[in-house]
Structures are given as structure tokens and as C-alpha cells.
C-alpha positions as CSV (number, residue, x, y, z in Angstrom):
1,X,92.1,38.6,-115.7
2,X,92.8,35.0,-114.1
3,X,95.8,34.3,-112.0
4,X,97.8,31.3,-111.2
5,X,100.9,31.0,-108.6
6,X,104.0,31.4,-109.4
7,X,106.0,28.0,-108.8
8,X,105.5,27.0,-104.9
9,X,105.8,30.6,-104.0
10,X,102.2,31.5,-102.9
11,X,102.5,34.6,-105.2
12,X,99.8,35.2,-107.7
13,X,100.8,36.6,-111.1
14,X,98.3,37.1,-114.2
15,X,98.3,34.3,-116.7
16,X,98.9,37.0,-119.1
17,X,102.1,38.8,-118.7
18,X,103.5,41.8,-120.3
19,X,106.5,41.5,-122.3
20,X,108.6,44.7,-122.9
21,X,110.9,43.9,-125.9
22,X,109.0,46.4,-127.8
23,X,109.9,48.8,-125.5
24,X,112.7,51.4,-126.4
25,X,115.5,51.3,-129.3
26,X,114.0,53.4,-131.8
27,X,117.6,54.2,-133.1
28,X,118.7,50.5,-132.4
29,X,119.8,48.4,-135.1
30,X,118.2,45.2,-133.7
31,X,115.5,46.4,-131.6
32,X,114.3,49.2,-133.8
33,X,112.1,46.5,-135.8
34,X,110.7,44.8,-133.1
35,X,109.1,48.0,-131.4
36,X,110.9,51.4,-130.9
37,X,108.0,52.5,-128.8
38,X,108.7,55.8,-126.7
39,X,108.0,56.8,-123.4
40,X,104.2,58.0,-124.5
41,X,103.6,54.8,-126.1
42,X,104.9,52.7,-123.3
43,X,102.9,54.6,-120.5
44,X,99.8,53.6,-122.6
45,X,100.9,50.0,-123.2
46,X,101.6,49.5,-119.4
47,X,98.6,51.5,-118.2
48,X,96.4,49.5,-120.4
49,X,98.1,46.2,-119.0
50,X,97.7,47.0,-115.5
51,X,94.1,48.6,-116.0
52,X,93.2,45.3,-117.4
53,X,94.8,43.1,-114.5
54,X,98.1,42.3,-115.7
55,X,100.1,42.2,-112.8
56,X,103.3,40.4,-114.4
57,X,105.8,42.3,-116.1
58,X,108.7,41.1,-117.9
59,X,112.0,42.7,-119.3
60,X,115.8,42.3,-119.5
61,X,118.9,44.8,-119.1
62,X,119.7,43.7,-122.8
63,X,116.5,44.9,-124.2
64,X,117.2,48.4,-125.9
65,X,120.7,48.6,-123.9
66,X,118.8,49.1,-121.1
67,X,116.2,51.8,-122.5
68,X,113.3,49.2,-122.0
69,X,113.8,49.0,-118.1
70,X,114.2,52.7,-118.1
71,X,110.8,53.5,-120.0
72,X,108.9,50.5,-118.1
73,X,110.2,52.1,-114.8
74,X,108.8,55.5,-115.3
75,X,105.6,54.1,-116.6
76,X,105.0,51.8,-113.4
77,X,105.8,54.9,-111.4
78,X,103.5,55.0,-108.0
79,X,102.0,51.3,-109.1
80,X,104.8,49.5,-108.5
81,X,103.1,47.6,-105.7
82,X,100.7,46.4,-108.2
83,X,103.2,44.4,-110.2
84,X,105.1,41.4,-110.0
85,X,108.3,42.7,-111.9
86,X,110.8,40.4,-113.5
87,X,114.0,41.3,-115.3
88,X,116.8,39.1,-116.7
89,X,121.0,39.2,-117.0
90,X,123.8,37.7,-118.8
91,X,124.0,39.4,-122.5
92,X,126.6,42.2,-123.0
93,X,125.5,45.4,-121.4
94,X,128.8,47.3,-122.2
95,X,132.6,46.7,-124.5
96,X,134.3,45.4,-121.4
97,X,134.9,41.5,-121.2
98,X,133.2,41.6,-117.8
99,X,130.1,43.3,-118.7
100,X,128.3,40.0,-119.6
101,X,127.9,36.5,-118.3
102,X,127.2,35.3,-114.5
103,X,129.7,35.8,-112.8
104,X,129.8,37.1,-109.3
105,X,131.3,40.3,-110.1
106,X,128.9,40.7,-113.4
107,X,125.5,39.7,-111.4
108,X,126.2,42.1,-108.3
109,X,126.7,44.8,-110.8
110,X,123.6,44.0,-112.9
111,X,121.1,44.1,-109.9
112,X,122.5,47.6,-109.0
113,X,122.3,48.9,-112.3
114,X,118.5,47.1,-113.3
115,X,117.4,48.5,-110.1
116,X,118.7,52.1,-111.2
117,X,117.0,51.9,-114.5
118,X,113.6,50.4,-113.2
119,X,113.7,52.9,-110.4
120,X,112.8,50.4,-107.5
121,X,114.6,49.5,-104.6
122,X,113.6,45.3,-105.4
123,X,113.2,43.3,-108.3
124,X,110.2,40.7,-107.9
125,X,111.8,37.8,-110.2
126,X,115.6,38.1,-111.2
127,X,116.3,35.4,-114.2
128,X,119.3,34.2,-115.6
129,X,118.8,34.6,-119.3
130,X,120.7,31.8,-120.8
131,X,123.3,29.3,-119.4
132,X,127.1,30.8,-119.1
133,X,129.6,28.1,-120.2
134,X,132.3,29.7,-118.1
135,X,131.2,30.5,-114.9
136,X,130.4,27.7,-112.5
137,X,126.5,27.5,-111.5
138,X,127.7,27.6,-107.5
139,X,129.5,30.9,-107.9
140,X,126.0,32.2,-109.8
141,X,123.5,30.8,-107.6
142,X,125.6,31.9,-104.5
143,X,125.7,35.8,-106.1
144,X,121.9,35.4,-106.6
145,X,121.4,34.2,-102.9
146,X,123.3,36.9,-101.7
147,X,121.1,39.5,-103.7
148,X,117.6,38.0,-102.2
149,X,119.2,38.2,-98.7
150,X,120.1,41.5,-99.0
151,X,116.5,42.2,-99.9
152,X,117.4,43.4,-103.9
153,X,115.5,40.5,-105.2
154,X,112.7,38.7,-104.0
155,X,112.6,35.2,-106.2
156,X,115.2,34.1,-108.9
157,X,114.2,32.1,-111.9
158,X,116.2,31.0,-115.3
159,X,115.4,31.3,-119.2
160,X,116.3,29.2,-122.0
161,X,117.9,26.3,-120.0
162,X,117.8,23.0,-120.6
163,X,116.0,20.8,-117.7
164,X,119.3,18.8,-116.7
165,X,120.7,22.4,-116.0
166,X,117.7,23.4,-114.4
167,X,117.8,20.5,-111.8
168,X,121.6,20.7,-111.4
169,X,120.8,24.1,-110.3
170,X,118.2,22.9,-107.8
171,X,120.3,20.7,-106.4
172,X,123.1,23.1,-105.5
173,X,120.9,25.6,-104.0
174,X,119.3,22.7,-101.8
175,X,122.7,21.4,-100.8
176,X,123.7,25.0,-99.6
177,X,120.1,26.2,-98.4
178,X,120.1,29.2,-101.0
179,X,117.5,30.4,-102.9
180,X,116.2,28.3,-105.5
181,X,114.6,28.9,-109.1
182,X,111.0,29.2,-108.8
183,X,110.3,29.6,-112.7
184,X,111.5,28.9,-115.9
185,X,110.9,30.9,-118.9
186,X,110.9,29.2,-122.3
187,X,110.2,29.4,-126.1
188,X,106.5,27.7,-126.4
189,X,104.0,27.8,-129.1
190,X,102.1,25.6,-131.8
191,X,105.0,25.6,-134.1
192,X,107.5,25.2,-131.4
193,X,106.8,22.6,-129.0
194,X,110.2,21.3,-128.0
195,X,109.7,22.2,-124.4
196,X,107.3,19.0,-123.9
197,X,110.1,16.6,-124.4
198,X,111.7,17.6,-121.2
199,X,111.1,21.0,-119.6
200,X,107.3,20.6,-118.7
201,X,107.6,17.0,-117.2
202,X,110.7,18.6,-115.1
203,X,108.6,21.6,-114.1
204,X,105.7,19.5,-112.9
205,X,107.8,17.7,-111.2
206,X,109.8,20.1,-109.5
207,X,106.9,22.7,-109.2
208,X,108.8,25.3,-111.2
209,X,106.5,27.6,-113.2
210,X,106.6,27.8,-116.9
211,X,106.6,31.4,-118.3
212,X,106.2,31.3,-122.2
213,X,108.1,33.8,-124.7
214,X,107.4,34.4,-128.3
215,X,104.0,32.4,-128.0
216,X,103.0,33.6,-131.2
217,X,106.1,32.8,-132.6
218,X,107.2,36.4,-133.6
219,X,103.8,37.2,-135.1
220,X,103.4,34.0,-137.4
221,X,100.6,32.6,-135.5
222,X,98.5,35.7,-135.7
223,X,97.6,34.2,-139.0
224,X,98.5,37.2,-140.9
225,X,101.2,35.6,-143.1
226,X,100.4,33.1,-146.2
227,X,102.8,30.9,-148.1
228,X,104.8,32.9,-150.1
229,X,105.6,35.6,-147.6
230,X,102.6,37.6,-148.1
231,X,101.5,39.4,-145.0
232,X,98.3,41.5,-144.0
233,X,100.7,43.3,-141.6
234,X,103.5,44.9,-143.0
235,X,104.4,46.5,-139.6
236,X,104.6,42.9,-138.0
237,X,108.0,42.7,-136.4
238,X,108.2,39.2,-138.6
239,X,107.8,41.0,-141.8
240,X,110.9,43.4,-141.1
241,X,114.0,42.8,-142.8
242,X,116.6,40.9,-140.3
243,X,114.1,39.6,-138.2
244,X,113.3,36.3,-137.8
245,X,114.5,35.0,-134.5
246,X,112.4,31.9,-133.7
247,X,113.0,28.8,-135.8
248,X,110.8,26.4,-136.7
249,X,109.3,24.3,-139.7
250,X,107.7,26.9,-141.9
251,X,105.4,24.5,-144.1
252,X,104.5,22.5,-140.5
253,X,103.4,26.1,-139.4
254,X,101.4,26.8,-142.3
255,X,99.3,23.6,-141.8
256,X,99.0,24.9,-138.0
257,X,98.0,28.3,-139.0
258,X,94.9,26.7,-141.1
259,X,93.8,24.8,-138.5
260,X,94.1,27.7,-136.1
261,X,92.1,29.9,-138.5
262,X,89.5,27.2,-138.3
263,X,89.2,26.9,-134.9
264,X,89.6,31.0,-134.4
265,X,86.5,31.3,-136.8
266,X,84.5,28.9,-134.5
267,X,84.7,31.1,-131.8
268,X,84.7,34.4,-133.8
269,X,88.0,35.3,-132.4
270,X,91.2,36.3,-133.8
271,X,94.1,33.2,-134.5
272,X,96.2,35.0,-131.8
273,X,93.8,34.6,-129.3
274,X,93.5,31.1,-130.0
275,X,96.9,30.2,-129.9
276,X,97.4,32.2,-126.6
277,X,94.6,29.8,-125.1
278,X,95.9,26.9,-126.1
279,X,99.3,27.2,-124.3
280,X,97.2,28.3,-121.5
281,X,95.4,24.8,-121.5
282,X,99.1,23.2,-121.4
283,X,100.2,21.5,-118.2
284,X,102.6,23.6,-116.0
285,X,102.4,26.9,-118.1
286,X,101.6,29.4,-115.5
287,X,101.9,32.8,-117.5
288,X,102.2,33.4,-121.2
289,X,104.2,36.7,-122.0
290,X,102.3,39.1,-124.5
291,X,104.3,41.7,-126.5
292,X,102.9,44.3,-128.3
293,X,103.4,47.6,-130.2
294,X,100.2,48.7,-130.6
295,X,97.0,48.7,-128.0
296,X,94.5,46.4,-130.0
297,X,97.0,44.0,-130.4
298,X,97.4,44.0,-126.4
299,X,93.8,43.9,-125.9
300,X,93.3,41.1,-128.4
301,X,95.9,39.0,-126.5
302,X,94.5,39.5,-122.9
303,X,91.1,38.5,-124.0
304,X,92.8,34.9,-124.1
305,X,92.3,34.7,-120.6
306,X,88.7,34.6,-121.0
307,X,88.7,32.0,-124.0
308,X,88.1,28.3,-123.3
309,X,88.9,26.0,-126.0
310,X,86.8,22.8,-126.5
311,X,87.7,19.4,-126.3
312,X,87.5,19.4,-130.1
313,X,89.5,22.5,-130.6
314,X,92.1,21.2,-128.4
315,X,92.3,17.7,-130.2
316,X,92.9,19.5,-133.8
317,X,95.2,21.9,-132.6
318,X,97.2,19.0,-131.1
319,X,96.6,16.6,-133.9
320,X,98.4,19.1,-136.5
321,X,101.2,20.5,-134.3
322,X,102.2,17.3,-132.3
323,X,106.0,16.3,-132.1
324,X,107.2,13.1,-133.2
325,X,108.0,11.1,-129.8
326,X,111.9,11.3,-129.4
327,X,114.1,9.1,-127.7
328,X,114.0,7.5,-124.8
329,X,110.3,8.4,-124.4
330,X,109.2,6.3,-127.4
331,X,110.9,3.2,-125.2
332,X,109.8,4.4,-121.9
333,X,106.0,4.7,-123.0
334,X,106.2,1.4,-124.8
335,X,107.2,-0.6,-121.6
336,X,105.0,1.2,-119.3
337,X,102.0,-0.7,-119.9
338,X,103.3,-3.7,-119.2
339,X,104.0,-2.5,-115.7
340,X,100.7,-2.8,-114.9
341,X,98.8,-5.9,-114.8
342,X,96.3,-6.8,-117.0
343,X,93.5,-7.3,-114.1
344,X,94.0,-3.7,-113.4
345,X,94.4,-1.9,-116.8
346,X,91.2,0.1,-117.6
């Protein structure tokens, strides 16, 4: 396993991290198709991950209504010092009007509830799971800073925020000398490269880490799906009724999978492993979150850390998956060469 720095913290995290959305929820209408793993299965998944060198684990209070945190905490047990543990908040965790969001009230409650469920006295990375359109960011950041100063949280981060929202938050934190975001968790894959428009350049400029969720697009990039909806894995989360969470152009997606299979055949590995290795070769990416229902899936995902794609591999994958250049990028790119005197141009 290889390790990369978490932002500018000096903390090293594994470039493959473990996602826990598959933990718990066996009777839950939303989370049952995603995983529904029980304690024995969770123990095996977590043990396999830690033994392979994964030290970064991601969860959220909303996963299986808190059961994911509980199962994870028990699975970590006395190996807590081996883990950089991240969890998230914002989504509803109860029926009340204040059982969600990023108000000071909900932040302070959520910290305590996650600590209890995880069976720990500190959270390494506490992340807001989305943008709260009601609560001022100043209130949220003040509450998060208090949790850091109390020693209940080591670092804070975000997930699913726009670049302008993150930079606004960083400015507020700097103005008030508060703890600031060190990482941002984003949706990013060969079929969903939107993060490259603003979030990747923002991360490079500010020194934030990017951690990646759904790197296989809900299983689509495993190569187990064909045009017409035929799949060789009926148990996959994407094949389950009602679960098609990530959005992308499916026809373009199949063209990407065709190239992915070709690259995978050259290396004699799975398409999934290539898809993860591609992400690890992209700027600003610190860790790719791998979630698994089966140990063989996890083992294959972990092996992506050892796969180095060639320049040819990367060029072919980039060509088939590249985004059209959006405004204002296209006009800025067109203007840039005129700023370099011809004598200095390469």
C-alpha cells in the first residue's frame, strides 16, 4: 500500500481507503440493496483492509441510520490507533426538524452521537456531507472549530460542495483563525469527470486533498454490465431495483468501458482495477474510497495501488472520457498563449 499526505496536515493516509456504505441496513429499504453486511462480514472486511495496509476509513452518520458507524467501531476494536477515521454529517438522523443540517445545535449533537456509535473519543476527519442552504457557514465552522479545540475532532473537511463554497469557507476560517477544511470528498470517475472543471484546480491551489467516492460509478466501471442492461453480477448494487444513484451519459459510459476492458486486457487485470489506478494518476487525488460487499472485490480494489498505467493507457482513457471544455475555461485557454512572447514559447 502507498500513502499520501492528507492536505497540508502532515498526516499520511492510504491511497486506497475503505468505504462503509455497505455496512448494516439489512432491513433498511435504501441500504439493503447497497450492502446489508452484518457484524461478522464487517469484521472480515475491516480486518482484510487493515492487514493490507489501508489506514483510512470513511463512514457517515446517515449510513444505515447509524448502524454503519456502530458496526465499524466494533470491527476496529483495539486497532483504533491504526486508523485515520472519518465520518460525516448533515443528513436527517431522526424525525425532528433539528435532526439534520449544520446548525451549531445539530453539529454538537452529531459529534457526540458519532463518538458514541463509533466507540471512540475522537474523530480524525469530520466532514460536512453537503451544503446547508439555511445555516450560515460562519455558524457551522464555529461549531466545528469548537469540536476541534475540545479534542473531539482532529481535522475537518467537506463533501459534495462547489469550489466557491469551499473557498468561501476557507476564507471565513482564516478570518477568524479557526480550524479549516483539509480535504474535500468528491464524486469522480472515468464516467463523471465534472470535478476537473473547478474542484481539482481549487484543490491544487489551496492544498486540499481530494478523496473520491463512487470511483466505479456504482459498479458500472467493473465492466460487468453490457448494453441492454445485461450483467454478469446480479448481486451488484447497480443491478438492484431502485439503485442507480450516480448520473452519467450511459452510451458514452459504454464506450469508456470498451477502452477500459482493452487496457485491462493489456495488463491482465480487471477493468475495476484500471479505473481506480486511473484516478490515482490524476492531479490532487489523495485517496480513492473503495466499498465492497465481498472480500474478493476489496482485494482486487486494493491491488490498484500497485498498478501503474502507461502513457498510452492514460492517453486512451483520457481520449474516450474527456469532458468538453466549458466556459470560461475555453476562452482563458485560448488567451493564454498570447501572454507568452513567441521567443519564449517552446
